[in-house]
N, C-alpha and C positions, 0 to 999 in steps of 0.2 A: 456558571462557567463549566466548561468541560476540559478535562485533562486527558491527554493521550500519552501513553507510555509504551514504546516499542521494546521488544526483546527478540533475541535470536540474532541471526546474521552471523558474520564471522568470515572465515577464509576457506576457500575450496578450490580444487583444480577444475579446469575446464571440463565440462561434461558431467560434473557432479551436481548435487542438489543441496539446497538450503531452505530453511523456512524461517519466516519472521512473523511475529504476532504483535498485536497492538491492543492494549486494554484501555477502555475508556472509563473514566470515573467522573463524579460530579453530577451535573444535571443532564444525564444521558437521555432523558426523555426528549431532549431537544434535537437529538441526532436523527438524521435521515440517512442519506447515502454516506458511505465511508470508502476509503480507497488508499492508494499508495502512489506517491511520486518518488522520483529519484533525481539525484544531482551528482554528476561526475565532475572531477576537477576541471575547471575551465569551461564548463558547459552550463547551459541553461537548465533549470529544474524542469523535468518533464513528467507527464502523466504516465503511469504504468498500468494501473488497473483500478476499477471501481465496482462497487456493488450497492444495490439499492437496499432500502430498509428491510425488506422481507428476505433478501437473499435470493430472490427469484430472478433477478436480472443482473448480469455482469457485463463489463466492457473492458477490453484490453487494447493497449497500444499494439500496433502491428508488429513491433520489434519483439514482443514477448508472447504473442498469441500462439497457443499450442504448447508452450513451455511452462508458463506460469498459471497458477490457479488461485483465485481469490475466493474466500468464503468468510462467513461470519456466524457467530453464535450469540444471538441477542440476549439469551439468558445469562451470558457471562460478559456482555458488553465488549466482545472481543472480535477482532477481524484478523484473518490469517492470510498470508501469502506464501504459497508453496512454489518454489522455484526449482525447476528441473532443467537438465541440459544447459547448464549455465555456461556463458561465454565470457571471455575477458571484457568485452564491451558492456557487460552487465555490472561491472564494478562501479559502485557509487554509494552515496549515503541514501538510504531509503527512509522516506518520511511517511508516516501514517497521517491521514487527513479525515476530517468529518465535516459534513455539511448540515447546517441547521435550518436550511430552507428546502422545502420539498420541490423537486423537479421531476417531470415525467421521464426525462432522459438523464442518464448519468453524465455529469459534467466532466470535462477533461481539462478545463482551465483552472489554473491554480488560484485565481482570484475568487472563484466560486466557493472555495472551502474556507470555513471560518476557524477551524481548529486544526492545529498542527502538532505532531509529536516532535521530540528533540532530534530524532533521526538515529539510525543504526547503520553501521558500516557493513557493506558486503564487498568482499574482494575475491575476484576470480582470477587465478593465475593460469598462464598457458603452459 
């Protein structure tokens, strides 16, 4: 099994920055891609960003492209999400995810990810 634990997040005013991180433990050798999803109140959970095993390939939702940066440090089994120029519409619970199946492309569908963190709240005020 793999456990994912997020940290970071919090509250910030629009235009500000926040970072969230996610540490994986357990059978981390099973992990390939990792990423982040988010869910705002009353909305569907949506893909935010993903990164492949080596960190050499990333993919972003159009809504965050150019503002968010995903990275990973395999030596620490950790994935990071740096969020800049935050907007009120970025307010959501952010979930870390990990995929135990290798794919040539980064998946954006939530059913493709086997492991999920408990989520961390990000609130952006106007």
